[in-house]
N, C-alpha and C positions, 0 to 999 in steps of 0.2 A: 898701559899708557894710552890715553885717548887724545890723539892729535887730529887737528882738522887739516885736510889737504888744502893748500892755498889756491889750487885751481878751482875748487868748488866753493870757496868762500865768496859770499856776496859782497860786492863793493857797495858803498853808499849810493852810487849812481845807478846801480842795476834796477831798482824799482822805477826810477824816472825813465830810464831807457826802455824798459818793458812797457810802461804806460804810453810813451810816445809811439812805440811800435804798434801797440794795440789800437791807438787812435788812428794811425795811418792805415792800418789794416781795415778798420771799420769804414773809413772814408772811401778806400778803394772798393770795398764790397758794396757800398751804397751806389757808387758811380757805376760799377759793373752791373749791379742788379737793375739800375734805372734804365740802362740801355741794352741789356742782354736780349730781351725778347725782340726788340726792333732790329738789332744787329743780326740775330739768328734768322728772322723772317726775311731780311734782305739777302743774307748769305745763301739761304736755301732757294730763293727765287732767281738767283743769278744776277741780281742788281747789287753788286758789292758796294759797301760803304765802310769807312774806317771809323774806329772809335773816336778819333780826333775830330772827324767831321761831325759826328753826333754831339760831341761836347761843344764844338763851335756853334752848332745850331742852337743848343740850349742856352749858351752864353749870349747869343743874339736875340733871344726870346722868340725863336721861330718854332712852331709846333713840329717836333721831330717826327711823330707818326704820320702827319699829313704829307710832309716832304718825302719821307721814305716810301710811303704807299704810292705817291704819285710817280716817284722814280721807278718803282717796281712795275707799275702799269705801263709806263713809257718803254722801259727796257723789254718787257714781255712782248710789246707790239713792234719792236724794232727801232724805236727812236733812240737817238743818242742824246740823252738829257743828263746833265750833271747835277749834283747836289747844290753846287754854287749857283747855277742858273736858276734852279727852282727856288732857292732861298732868296736870291736877289729879286725875283719876281714877286715873292710873297712880301718882302720888305718894301717894295714899291707900291704895294696896295692891290696887287693883282690877285685874281682867283686862280690858284695853282691847279686845282682839280679840273676846272672847266677848260683851262688852256691845254692841259695835257690830253683831256678827252677830245678837244677840237683837233689837236695835232694827230691823234690816233685816227679820228674820222677822216681827216684830210689824207692821211697815208692810205687808209683803206679804200678811199674813193679815187686814189691815184691822182689827186688834185695837184700834186707837185709837177707831174708831167704836163698837165694843162697849163700851169704857170710858165713852165719852160717853153712850151710851144707858143704861148702867147707872147713871150719875150722875143722869140725868134721872128715873129711876124712884125713886130714894131720896129 
């Protein structure tokens, strides 16, 4: 006698659920693949970013690579710059790379102590 086990029988909704699951898996893979290299580059350099920050940058039409590379340069030189600060500066029309490089140069030249001494004199 040949009977089908009801546990293994396909319901009419099973192909639909498998299709939806495959589409969700494909969308997740595209999102992960889109940000994987930038995320790994930031992670290994010590300038941690989250996937949600990267997605937020993309949704705001901010170049993800530019912002993350600028953050990496800033963190490597000892600056405390956040992704939000850099993206806000970009959206305001500023040149993020030049500002970060200027902040790094000011830090190397110990210009901040000059400003502090100047403020004490006034």
